[in-house]
N, CA, C and O of each residue as an XYZ file, in Angstrom:
876
protein
N      18.825    174.609    196.030
C      19.083    173.369    195.573
C      17.838    172.728    194.826
O      16.711    172.821    195.314
N      18.066    172.103    193.680
C      16.893    171.815    192.945
C      16.695    170.127    193.434
O      17.482    169.181    193.421
N      15.171    170.264    193.889
C      14.758    169.051    194.672
C      13.896    168.200    193.670
O      13.374    167.177    194.114
N      13.731    168.499    192.515
C      12.878    167.982    191.430
C      13.470    166.564    191.181
O      14.669    166.442    190.928
N      12.473    165.282    191.265
C      12.957    164.138    191.160
C      13.509    164.080    189.470
O      12.849    164.545    188.540
N      14.585    163.542    189.350
C      14.972    163.753    187.802
C      14.289    162.815    186.665
O      14.529    162.868    185.459
N      13.516    162.071    187.227
C      13.019    161.070    186.170
C      11.442    160.838    186.541
O      11.038    161.102    187.673
N      10.528    160.301    185.469
C       9.110    160.271    185.469
C       8.990    158.694    185.926
O       9.710    157.803    185.475
N       7.982    158.516    186.873
C       7.708    157.101    187.157
C       8.698    156.445    188.286
O       9.390    157.121    189.047
N       8.654    155.174    188.269
C       9.490    154.425    188.907
C      10.959    154.418    188.445
O      11.233    154.308    187.250
N      12.026    154.551    189.523
C      13.293    154.505    189.079
C      13.844    153.152    188.483
O      13.378    152.102    188.925
N      14.721    153.127    187.593
C      15.339    151.802    187.186
C      16.548    151.406    187.917
O      17.671    151.594    187.447
N      16.310    150.789    189.210
C      17.172    150.427    190.110
C      17.129    148.786    190.409
O      16.148    148.170    189.995
N      17.933    148.238    190.955
C      17.798    146.678    191.437
C      17.274    145.878    190.465
O      17.674    145.951    189.303
N      16.275    144.992    190.877
C      15.911    143.820    189.946
C      15.323    144.476    188.551
O      15.448    143.872    187.486
N      14.768    145.572    188.625
C      14.132    146.210    187.458
C      15.112    146.653    186.330
O      14.918    146.592    185.116
N      16.221    147.119    187.005
C      17.291    147.465    186.036
C      18.104    146.304    185.423
O      18.563    146.268    184.281
N      18.193    145.448    186.296
C      18.979    144.088    185.966
C      18.024    143.463    184.881
O      18.599    143.002    183.895
N      16.696    143.382    184.914
C      15.849    142.730    183.881
C      15.947    143.644    182.558
O      15.931    143.089    181.459
N      16.043    144.986    182.657
C      15.980    145.716    181.458
C      17.312    145.536    180.909
O      17.336    145.586    179.679
N      18.495    145.328    181.519
C      19.788    144.905    181.036
C      19.792    143.651    180.249
O      20.438    143.566    179.205
N      19.142    142.753    180.686
C      19.066    141.312    180.267
C      18.132    141.386    178.849
O      18.444    140.773    177.828
N      16.899    142.267    178.975
C      16.134    142.345    177.768
C      17.039    143.047    176.731
O      17.342    142.424    175.713
N      17.506    144.353    176.932
C      18.060    145.245    175.821
C      19.579    144.483    175.534
O      20.275    144.975    174.646
N      19.986    143.537    176.124
C      21.248    142.697    175.783
C      20.964    141.915    174.703
O      21.851    141.497    173.958
N      19.688    141.659    174.536
C      19.401    140.896    173.058
C      19.364    141.486    171.943
O      19.089    140.841    170.931
N      19.646    142.904    171.888
C      19.592    143.885    170.878
C      21.013    144.549    170.364
O      21.185    145.600    169.746
N      21.964    143.589    170.824
C      23.399    143.906    170.686
C      23.658    144.479    169.178
O      24.282    145.530    169.031
N      23.209    143.825    168.189
C      23.389    144.153    166.688
C      22.804    145.625    166.494
O      23.383    146.377    165.711
N      21.775    146.016    167.123
C      21.555    147.347    167.181
C      22.397    148.369    167.766
O      22.609    149.505    167.343
N      22.783    147.879    168.654
C      23.910    148.918    169.297
C      25.059    148.888    168.633
O      25.706    149.935    168.659
N      25.604    147.774    167.907
C      26.710    147.888    167.191
C      26.657    148.604    165.871
O      27.570    149.217    165.319
N      25.241    148.387    165.406
C      25.254    149.265    164.041
C      25.168    150.714    164.221
O      25.695    151.469    163.404
N      24.443    151.205    165.391
C      24.493    152.609    165.812
C      25.875    153.066    166.099
O      26.303    154.159    165.727
N      26.660    152.066    166.872
C      27.939    152.598    167.270
C      28.933    152.762    165.928
O      29.737    153.692    165.870
N      28.815    151.865    164.955
C      29.491    152.206    163.585
C      29.214    153.310    162.952
O      30.081    154.034    162.462
N      27.829    153.560    162.904
C      27.481    154.849    162.194
C      27.948    156.148    162.968
O      28.369    157.124    162.347
N      27.864    156.122    164.248
C      28.602    157.234    165.008
C      29.952    157.361    164.889
O      30.413    158.501    164.834
N      30.765    156.306    164.832
C      32.172    156.259    164.733
C      32.651    156.929    163.548
O      33.514    157.806    163.567
N      32.088    156.510    162.550
C      32.270    157.018    161.122
C      32.111    158.613    161.174
O      32.588    159.202    160.204
N      31.624    159.245    161.976
C      31.177    160.634    161.830
C      32.435    161.144    162.860
O      32.736    162.330    162.720
N      33.068    160.510    163.704
C      33.926    161.453    164.472
C      35.338    161.163    164.305
O      35.694    160.130    163.738
N      36.261    162.110    164.818
C      37.614    162.064    164.611
C      38.074    161.409    165.860
O      37.443    161.481    166.914
N      39.320    160.693    165.695
C      40.070    160.263    166.721
C      40.158    161.106    167.863
O      40.200    162.325    167.702
N      40.187    160.637    168.920
C      40.324    161.502    170.253
C      39.036    162.454    170.450
O      39.174    163.457    171.150
N      37.754    162.165    169.838
C      36.558    162.842    170.153
C      36.080    162.437    171.566
O      36.124    161.302    172.042
N      35.583    163.641    172.197
C      35.155    163.608    173.492
C      33.400    163.341    173.437
O      32.559    164.148    173.040
N      33.209    162.192    173.875
C      31.714    161.876    173.706
C      31.057    161.609    175.097
O      31.575    160.973    176.016
N      29.819    162.206    175.097
C      29.137    161.969    176.496
C      27.693    160.977    175.992
O      27.041    161.373    175.026
N      27.418    160.117    176.484
C      26.102    159.324    176.498
C      25.285    159.677    177.818
O      25.644    159.430    178.969
N      24.200    160.260    177.446
C      23.324    160.553    178.599
C      22.151    159.521    178.909
O      21.277    159.283    178.075
N      22.189    158.964    180.085
C      21.399    157.631    180.296
C      21.684    156.387    179.478
O      20.891    155.854    178.700
N      23.040    155.954    179.782
C      23.475    154.937    178.814
C      23.001    153.569    179.294
O      23.288    152.554    178.661
N      22.212    153.538    180.512
C      21.923    152.125    181.081
C      22.781    151.297    181.179
O      23.733    151.677    181.861
N      22.876    150.020    180.668
C      23.683    149.094    180.801
C      25.348    149.472    180.246
O      26.367    148.904    180.639
N      25.273    150.518    179.300
C      26.405    150.710    178.820
C      26.811    150.274    177.328
O      27.903    150.518    176.814
N      25.637    149.516    176.655
C      25.968    148.694    175.616
C      26.412    149.545    174.436
O      27.290    149.040    173.737
N      26.028    150.563    174.142
C      26.177    151.478    172.849
C      27.666    152.233    173.263
O      28.568    152.254    172.425
N      27.831    152.777    174.454
C      29.232    153.402    174.759
C      30.291    152.225    174.698
O      31.398    152.408    174.192
N      29.953    151.167    175.165
C      31.056    150.101    175.160
C      31.274    149.828    173.634
O      32.430    149.929    173.222
N      30.329    149.508    172.792
C      30.531    149.142    171.430
C      31.240    150.386    170.653
O      31.891    150.163    169.632
N      31.103    151.606    171.132
C      31.693    152.783    170.356
C      33.258    152.662    170.798
O      34.196    152.848    170.024
N      33.372    152.338    172.095
C      34.858    152.379    172.490
C      35.845    151.370    171.834
O      37.070    151.477    171.769
N      34.941    150.219    171.291
C      35.690    149.241    170.526
C      36.151    149.632    169.106
O      36.872    148.883    168.447
N      35.731    150.785    168.670
C      35.916    151.206    167.243
C      36.891    152.267    167.008
O      37.184    152.503    165.836
N      37.517    153.040    168.077
C      38.186    154.037    167.965
C      38.814    154.675    169.214
O      38.459    154.347    170.346
N      39.654    155.495    168.999
C      40.531    156.016    170.202
C      39.507    157.335    170.675
O      39.837    158.484    170.382
N      38.434    157.091    171.316
C      37.656    158.000    171.984
C      37.694    158.095    173.350
O      38.113    157.164    174.039
N      37.230    159.305    173.891
C      37.036    159.734    175.175
C      35.647    159.670    175.674
O      34.985    160.703    175.778
N      35.086    158.302    176.046
C      33.832    158.191    176.290
C      33.271    158.287    177.620
O      33.741    157.544    178.481
N      32.257    159.157    177.950
C      31.670    159.220    179.318
C      30.374    158.800    179.175
O      29.774    159.142    178.156
N      29.752    158.037    180.107
C      28.207    157.690    180.386
C      27.938    158.214    181.591
O      28.783    158.097    182.478
N      26.701    158.893    181.844
C      26.166    159.460    182.991
C      24.698    158.954    183.151
O      23.864    159.227    182.287
N      24.432    158.335    184.074
C      23.141    157.656    184.299
C      22.414    158.091    185.792
O      23.119    158.063    186.801
N      21.305    158.401    185.865
C      20.739    158.571    187.200
C      20.739    157.305    188.064
O      20.850    157.507    189.274
N      20.622    155.886    187.606
C      20.424    154.962    188.099
C      21.844    154.173    188.771
O      22.706    153.772    187.989
N      21.985    154.016    190.025
C      23.080    153.597    190.611
C      23.275    152.330    190.010
O      24.382    152.065    189.540
N      22.154    151.343    189.953
C      22.471    150.134    189.403
C      22.996    149.859    188.069
O      23.762    148.927    187.826
N      22.535    150.748    187.162
C      22.929    150.856    185.694
C      24.368    151.189    185.737
O      25.152    150.587    185.004
N      24.806    152.211    186.638
C      26.219    152.528    186.592
C      27.218    151.200    186.959
O      28.278    150.898    186.410
N      26.557    150.547    188.012
C      27.373    149.569    188.229
C      27.503    148.484    187.357
O      28.592    147.946    187.159
N      26.384    148.101    186.783
C      26.217    147.102    185.525
C      27.126    147.614    184.480
O      28.122    146.937    184.227
N      26.893    148.877    183.743
C      27.741    149.191    182.882
C      29.499    149.197    183.201
O      30.332    148.820    182.376
N      29.753    149.613    184.317
C      31.273    149.535    184.555
C      31.864    148.060    184.440
O      32.979    147.778    184.002
N      30.821    147.097    184.957
C      31.196    145.764    184.995
C      31.462    145.253    183.526
O      32.450    144.642    183.120
N      30.239    145.689    182.763
C      30.209    145.332    181.333
C      31.608    146.007    180.554
O      32.116    145.451    179.581
N      32.026    147.012    181.014
C      33.043    147.701    180.324
C      34.540    146.860    180.650
O      35.492    146.725    179.881
N      34.423    146.455    181.780
C      35.848    145.719    182.405
C      35.655    144.640    181.533
O      36.540    144.457    180.697
N      34.593    143.808    181.548
C      34.551    142.523    180.700
C      34.676    142.723    179.321
O      35.022    141.749    178.652
N      34.448    143.869    178.719
C      34.701    144.081    177.293
C      36.121    144.516    177.012
O      36.644    144.519    175.898
N      36.708    144.896    178.195
C      38.304    145.269    177.983
C      38.433    146.815    177.506
O      39.410    147.189    176.857
N      37.440    147.631    177.853
C      37.479    149.012    177.069
C      37.459    149.996    178.297
O      37.219    149.620    179.444
N      37.710    151.178    177.970
C      37.874    152.278    178.855
C      36.616    153.368    178.604
O      36.606    154.247    177.743
N      35.619    153.094    179.526
C      34.691    154.237    179.379
C      34.288    154.657    180.723
O      34.135    153.775    181.568
N      34.093    155.893    181.039
C      33.936    156.506    182.317
C      32.442    156.505    182.613
O      31.719    157.296    182.008
N      31.892    155.581    183.595
C      30.529    155.515    183.719
C      30.187    156.185    185.119
O      30.610    155.722    186.179
N      29.398    157.298    185.032
C      29.277    158.039    186.421
C      27.806    158.233    186.683
O      27.014    158.307    185.744
N      27.431    158.316    187.926
C      25.981    158.694    188.372
C      25.885    160.124    188.231
O      26.776    160.920    188.527
N      24.534    160.455    187.673
C      24.228    162.004    187.782
C      22.924    162.113    187.087
O      22.272    161.216    186.553
N      22.668    163.358    187.190
C      21.376    163.928    186.768
C      21.423    164.610    185.329
O      22.226    165.519    185.118
N      20.558    164.161    184.352
C      20.578    165.000    183.142
C      20.294    166.259    183.081
O      20.761    166.953    182.178
N      19.444    166.787    184.074
C      19.201    168.336    184.356
C      20.066    169.100    184.916
O      19.865    170.295    185.130
N      21.352    168.341    185.274
C      22.347    168.962    186.255
C      23.831    168.411    185.968
O      24.618    168.015    186.827
N      24.045    168.468    184.606
C      25.427    167.461    184.100
C      26.438    168.160    184.903
O      26.525    169.379    185.050
N      27.233    167.204    185.431
C      28.488    167.396    186.211
C      29.547    167.825    185.409
O      30.612    167.346    185.796
N      29.655    168.607    184.359
C      30.711    168.635    183.466
C      30.847    170.340    183.224
O      29.954    171.084    183.630
N      31.988    170.835    182.562
C      32.410    171.938    182.517
C      31.658    172.373    181.124
O      31.300    171.565    180.267
N      31.492    173.733    181.055
C      31.072    174.084    179.543
C      31.863    173.582    178.405
O      33.081    173.467    178.539
N      31.271    173.267    177.275
C      32.124    172.815    175.879
C      33.021    171.548    176.215
O      34.137    171.391    175.718
N      32.389    170.594    177.167
C      33.202    169.481    177.388
C      33.398    168.442    176.581
O      34.354    167.675    176.687
N      32.298    168.341    175.533
C      32.354    167.182    174.525
C      32.091    167.695    173.052
O      31.636    168.805    172.775
N      32.455    166.691    172.137
C      32.139    166.923    170.771
C      31.104    166.214    170.267
O      30.699    166.454    169.130
N      30.579    165.317    170.992
C      29.412    164.757    170.337
C      28.567    163.996    171.675
O      29.215    163.422    172.549
N      27.180    164.059    171.715
C      26.252    163.742    172.659
C      25.307    162.804    172.351
O      24.638    163.015    171.339
N      25.083    161.745    173.035
C      23.886    160.706    172.630
C      22.841    160.648    173.655
O      23.273    160.652    174.807
N      21.660    160.599    173.522
C      20.662    160.335    174.417
C      19.775    159.400    173.777
O      18.951    159.789    172.950
N      19.899    158.103    174.130
C      18.851    157.046    173.150
C      17.838    156.418    174.337
O      18.195    155.914    175.402
N      16.508    156.592    173.850
C      15.469    155.696    174.666
C      15.379    156.085    175.992
O      15.194    155.252    176.879
N      15.507    157.446    176.246
C      15.616    157.853    177.698
C      14.910    159.093    177.898
O      14.218    159.256    178.903
N      15.059    160.135    176.853
C      14.609    161.581    176.939
C      13.282    161.589    177.602
O      13.075    162.302    178.584
N      12.329    160.771    177.060
C      10.848    160.881    177.523
C      10.827    160.916    178.898
O       9.957    161.614    179.418
N      11.755    160.191    179.744
C      11.602    159.827    181.271
C      11.989    161.134    181.839
O      11.439    161.471    182.887
N      12.706    161.778    181.389
C      13.100    163.032    182.119
C      12.201    164.045    182.635
O      11.400    164.495    181.817
N      12.161    164.514    183.853
C      11.251    165.239    184.553
C      11.333    166.719    184.144
O      10.310    167.403    184.156
N      12.401    167.179    183.820
C      12.834    168.535    183.328
C      13.337    168.555    182.034
O      14.527    168.822    181.872
N      12.510    168.279    180.948
C      13.134    168.163    179.723
C      13.906    169.265    178.942
O      14.906    169.057    178.256
N      13.254    170.561    179.156
C      13.921    171.812    178.780
C      15.285    172.034    179.444
O      16.235    172.472    178.795
N      15.362    171.763    180.590
C      16.636    171.918    181.429
C      17.562    171.040    181.006
O      18.715    171.452    180.878
N      17.265    169.737    180.722
C      18.100    168.909    180.248
C      18.740    169.111    178.886
O      19.876    168.733    178.604
N      17.861    169.775    178.024
C      18.198    170.151    176.724
C      19.224    171.158    176.853
O      20.307    171.088    176.272
N      18.809    172.265    177.759
C      19.800    173.456    178.016
C      21.337    172.845    178.559
O      22.395    173.328    178.156
N      21.278    171.906    179.367
C      22.600    171.402    179.772
C      23.150    170.722    178.608
O      24.345    170.942    178.411
N      22.620    170.028    177.875
C      23.195    169.343    176.574
C      23.836    170.349    175.748
O      24.909    170.040    175.230
N      23.282    171.671    175.512
C      23.829    172.799    174.896
C      24.980    173.151    175.603
O      26.054    173.237    175.007
N      24.882    173.375    176.867
C      25.985    173.819    177.548
C      27.400    173.171    177.419
O      28.446    173.769    177.167
N      27.218    171.722    177.659
C      28.473    170.883    177.589
C      29.072    170.613    176.109
O      30.219    170.227    175.883
N      28.100    170.883    175.170
C      28.753    170.651    173.845
C      29.714    171.719    173.282
O      29.469    172.924    173.338
N      30.672    171.261    172.811
C      31.560    172.522    172.033
C      30.799    173.238    170.944
O      29.910    172.690    170.292
N      31.154    174.379    170.789
C      30.764    175.130    169.613
C      30.645    174.325    168.139
O      31.732    173.887    167.763
N      29.722    174.104    167.405
C      29.883    173.494    166.244
C      29.554    171.998    166.373
O      29.669    171.271    165.386
N      29.178    171.550    167.476
C      29.154    169.922    167.710
C      27.680    169.628    167.930
O      26.866    170.540    168.075
N      27.359    168.384    167.953
C      26.128    167.955    167.838
C      25.650    167.042    168.940
O      26.380    166.296    169.594
N      24.252    167.191    169.085
C      23.659    166.154    170.050
C      22.805    165.235    169.187
O      22.275    165.662    168.162
N      22.677    164.047    169.571
C      21.459    163.217    168.707
C      20.730    162.716    169.775
O      21.397    162.181    170.660
N      19.409    162.760    169.925
C      18.391    162.181    170.727
C      17.689    161.279    170.049
O      16.997    161.747    169.145
N      17.648    159.904    170.239
C      16.929    158.995    169.739
C      15.786    158.404    170.767
O      16.051    157.887    171.853
N      14.595    158.560    170.275
C      13.482    157.948    171.314
C      11.963    157.539    170.664
O      11.726    157.670    169.463
N      11.221    157.152    171.400
C       9.833    156.706    170.935
C       9.004    157.924    170.674
O       9.116    158.969    171.315
N       8.130    157.715    169.650
C       7.190    159.145    169.265
C       5.982    158.801    170.135
O       5.713    157.645    170.465
N       5.316    159.810    170.466
C       4.097    159.888    171.319
C       3.077    159.352    170.609
O       2.166    158.774    171.201
N       3.095    159.485    169.107
C       1.916    158.915    168.375
C       2.194    157.595    167.558
O       1.711    157.332    166.457
N       3.023    156.842    168.263
C       3.406    155.455    167.676
C       2.111    154.759    167.704
O       1.315    154.916    168.629
N       1.875    153.923    166.608
C       0.679    153.087    166.563
C       0.876    151.709    167.224
O       2.010    151.231    167.232
N      -0.185    151.017    167.797
C      -0.216    149.725    168.345
C       0.552    148.854    167.534
O       1.398    148.149    168.083
N       0.346    148.786    166.023
C       1.448    147.910    165.265
C       2.706    148.095    165.379
O       3.457    147.134    165.543
N       3.144    149.324    165.316
C       4.547    149.607    165.415
C       5.171    149.201    166.690
O       6.354    148.871    166.776
N       4.267    149.238    167.767
C       4.671    148.785    168.963
C       4.917    147.177    169.024
O       5.906    146.612    169.491
N       3.895    146.650    168.501
C       3.936    145.098    168.296
C       5.255    144.608    167.508
O       6.009    143.745    167.958
N       5.435    145.252    166.303
C       6.311    145.046    165.602
C       7.885    145.054    166.223
O       8.745    144.211    165.966
N       8.029    146.184    167.075
C       9.229    146.440    167.808
C       9.411    145.253    168.799
O      10.484    144.669    168.953
N       8.219    144.943    169.478
C       8.664    143.937    170.656
C       8.778    142.651    170.160
O       9.417    141.805    170.787
N       8.132    142.354    168.907
C       8.194    140.979    168.152
C       9.733    140.923    167.976
O      10.332    139.933    168.395
N      10.379    141.901    167.399
C      11.691    142.057    167.023
C      12.821    141.789    167.908
O      13.983    141.676    167.516
N      12.411    141.689    169.179
C      13.392    141.724    170.308
C      13.551    140.312    170.453
O      14.470    139.953    171.189
N      12.755    139.316    169.833
C      12.789    137.932    170.204
C      12.961    137.248    171.429
O      13.643    136.234    171.580
N      12.231    137.920    172.409
C      12.184    137.378    173.727
C      11.124    136.329    174.021
O      10.295    135.951    173.194
N      11.220    135.909    175.221
C      10.034    134.930    175.463
C       8.664    135.477    175.659
O       8.486    136.692    175.734
N       7.680    134.609    175.747
C       6.329    135.152    175.660
C       6.065    136.076    176.799
O       5.456    137.132    176.627
N       6.567    135.647    178.101
C       6.235    136.428    179.402
C       7.030    137.833    178.961
O       6.326    138.842    178.977
N       8.226    137.972    178.624
C       8.855    139.250    178.281
C       8.169    140.213    177.420
O       7.938    141.403    177.633
N       7.852    139.399    176.291
C       6.933    140.228    175.220
C       5.766    140.775    175.771
O       5.473    141.937    175.490
N       4.870    139.928    176.715
C       3.930    140.605    177.136
C       4.103    141.787    178.062
O       3.316    142.733    178.105
N       5.209    141.661    178.811
C       5.485    142.847    179.833
C       6.084    144.041    179.098
O       5.854    145.203    179.432
N       6.834    143.702    178.118
C       7.481    144.813    177.319
C       6.296    145.532    176.442
O       6.314    146.745    176.233
N       5.364    144.753    175.998
C       4.373    145.468    175.178
C       3.501    146.437    176.094
O       3.099    147.537    175.715
N       3.283    145.932    177.235
C       2.357    146.586    178.174
C       3.286    147.795    178.673
O       2.711    148.863    178.884
N       4.318    147.740    178.827
C       5.144    148.980    179.249
C       5.173    149.936    178.182
O       4.953    151.125    178.416
N       5.412    149.541    177.091
C       5.502    150.335    175.947
C       4.133    151.134    175.678
O       4.195    152.326    175.380
N       2.856    150.453    175.788
C       1.640    151.093    175.617
C       1.143    152.124    176.822
O       0.622    153.228    176.658
N       1.430    151.497    178.012
C       0.948    152.096    179.107
C       1.512    152.941    179.907
O       0.943    153.632    180.751
N       2.805    152.898    179.625
C       3.944    153.636    180.507
C       4.451    154.699    179.458
O       4.074    155.871    179.419
N       5.405    154.081    178.577
C       6.351    154.817    177.705
C       5.625    155.694    176.840
O       5.915    156.889    176.776
N       4.668    155.166    176.146
C       3.911    155.917    175.144
C       3.153    157.174    175.862
O       2.780    158.115    175.163
N       2.972    157.170    177.023
C       2.256    158.443    177.568
C       3.199    159.268    177.914
O       2.780    160.397    178.168
N       4.533    159.086    178.034
C       5.545    160.072    178.286
C       6.296    160.576    177.074
O       7.075    161.528    177.119
N       6.036    159.931    176.072
C       6.607    160.225    174.728
C       6.231    161.398    174.249
O       5.151    161.819    174.663
N       6.931    162.168    173.349
C       6.572    163.440    172.828
C       6.406    163.139    171.232
O       7.209    162.461    170.591
N       5.242    163.747    170.695
C       5.291    163.957    169.268
C       6.316    164.813    168.821
O       6.989    165.506    169.585
N       6.485    164.768    167.240
C       7.512    165.704    166.564
C       7.228    167.150    166.924
O       8.145    167.873    167.315
N       5.954    167.605    166.800
C       5.408    168.987    167.112
C       5.869    169.257    168.583
O       6.394    170.351    168.794
N       5.733    168.390    169.611
C       5.889    168.544    170.930
C       7.346    168.798    171.208
O       7.772    169.730    171.891
N       8.169    167.745    170.525
C       9.521    167.973    170.886
C      10.051    169.370    170.281
O      10.767    170.137    170.924
N       9.574    169.624    168.858
C      10.040    170.874    168.217
C       9.795    172.025    169.395
O      10.682    172.833    169.672
N       8.568    172.017    170.023
C       8.389    173.128    170.781
C       9.154    173.216    172.000
O       9.310    174.342    172.473
N       9.745    172.052    172.694
C      10.742    172.047    173.606
C      11.799    172.666    173.273
O      12.212    173.627    173.922
N      12.490    172.127    172.034
C      13.731    172.598    171.514
C      13.680    174.321    171.292
O      14.575    175.091    171.640
N      12.672    174.618    170.766
C      12.279    176.152    170.774
C      12.323    176.968    171.737
O      12.386    178.165    171.458
N      12.302    176.520    173.218
C      12.539    176.999    174.205
C      14.032    177.121    174.831
O      14.270    177.619    175.931
N      14.938    176.613    173.996
C      16.320    176.291    174.429
C      17.363    177.040    173.415
O      17.041    177.576    172.355
N      18.493    176.973    173.886
C      19.459    177.914    172.852
C      19.777    177.045    171.698
O      20.492    177.543    170.828
N      19.408    175.955    171.563
C      19.419    175.188    170.049
C      18.481    175.919    169.225
O      18.754    176.250    168.071
N      17.316    176.191    169.826
C      16.405    176.942    168.799
C      15.624    176.079    167.840
O      14.407    176.240    167.755
N      16.263    175.149    167.093
C      15.527    174.299    166.201
C      16.394    172.904    166.091
O      17.540    172.788    166.526
N      15.815    172.100    165.583
C      16.208    170.664    165.294
C      15.948    170.038    163.990
O      15.031    170.495    163.308
N      16.622    169.078    163.574
C      16.229    168.415    162.357
C      15.728    166.972    163.051
O      16.429    166.392    163.880
N      14.503    166.499    162.635
C      13.732    165.563    163.251
C      13.397    164.433    162.163
O      12.777    164.828    161.176
N      13.684    163.272    162.217
C      13.432    162.375    161.234
C      12.895    161.308    162.040
O      13.434    160.893    163.066
N      11.594    160.784    161.448
C      10.606    159.849    162.067
C      10.761    158.548    161.358
O      11.102    158.430    160.181
N      10.477    157.579    162.186
C      10.127    156.074    161.479
C       8.993    155.804    162.293
O       8.620    156.655    163.100
N       8.297    154.524    162.152
C       6.968    154.265    162.708
C       6.860    154.050    164.147
O       5.789    154.125    164.748
N       8.089    153.756    164.745
C       8.086    153.890    166.218
C       8.537    155.035    166.963
O       8.096    155.302    168.081
N       9.439    155.738    166.344
C      10.318    156.876    167.054
C      10.833    157.718    165.977
O      10.550    157.698    164.779
N      11.715    158.527    166.686
C      12.422    159.675    165.820
C      13.743    159.696    166.292
O      14.081    159.072    167.298
N      14.669    160.525    165.480
C      15.859    160.937    165.891
C      15.969    162.525    165.704
O      15.727    163.147    164.670
N      16.347    162.989    166.816
C      16.496    164.531    166.836
C      17.964    164.984    166.734
O      18.790    164.578    167.552
N      18.229    165.654    165.933
C      19.639    166.172    165.780
C      19.688    167.589    166.006
O      18.979    168.385    165.390
N      20.525    167.908    166.889
C      20.845    169.411    167.554
C      22.284    169.722    167.333
O      23.224    168.943    167.495
N      22.332    170.889    166.965
C      23.585    171.300    166.461
C      23.667    172.829    167.433
O      22.822    173.724    167.453
N      24.991    172.756    168.204
C      25.348    174.072    168.930
C      25.818    175.045    167.932
O      26.161    176.174    168.283
């Protein structure tokens, strides 16, 4: 049995998870924009998996846009509870479950699209997580990983935190978290490409912006 802790650092449970949910809840337009973009690429009835959905904002916004079968899997029990409550409040059907990204509890080829946003850098077994993503994707389908880049500048971090429009205390905490925790876990473009090369995906299309990158993986 695999005994490796599935995430780096402290877990997102209890008060920490609830703080994060409140903080990211201020970015709803970003979640809606991403949901509209993804919905435009998917056919009705598409099977979608979001790995590490946190409070569930993206999955819920996507569920509002079409007849999709959406599953969200997060290692945090608190996040699963929050996401389920949020989906009920929004009046949409999303199957939020607790589980480990390195041991996805789904059959082979179960999904037509997979998203992992702002979480991959925290996985303790990144290659194993990528292999699991490959396994559960149907042939010809795509995974999209969106995350912070390991060589992000101080200015890009400052700009991103300022754009959250949170209070001064939250800005200070968030900036410190980005610089001293998340940046140390994040991958550069080349590091991520080397991870992908160790998996059945083989290669990826990676697009960068000042703070992060998008990794598109095709099975």
